[in-house]
C-alpha positions, 0 to 999 in steps of 0.5 A: 536526527533523521526519522521515517514518515509514511505519507499515506492519506485516506484516499490513497489507502481506500483506493488501493484496498478497493482496487486489490479487493476487486482484483482478488474477487475477480481472480477468485483469490489468485491474486491474494498472495501478491497483495502483501508484496504490493502493500509493502511496495506502496508503504515504501514508496510513500515514506520519506525521510524527515530531518528534525 
């Protein structure tokens, strides 16, 4: 059976959130609509298929 596993560590997620928080603050919120798409892309890129 195949399963999906997301290999996101604490440091990866912390750096991602800090970077986007900084970007949203610098652009006065203009970057916030793009955060969701970037988050989805980040999670998909860290997901692998595991065969059991």
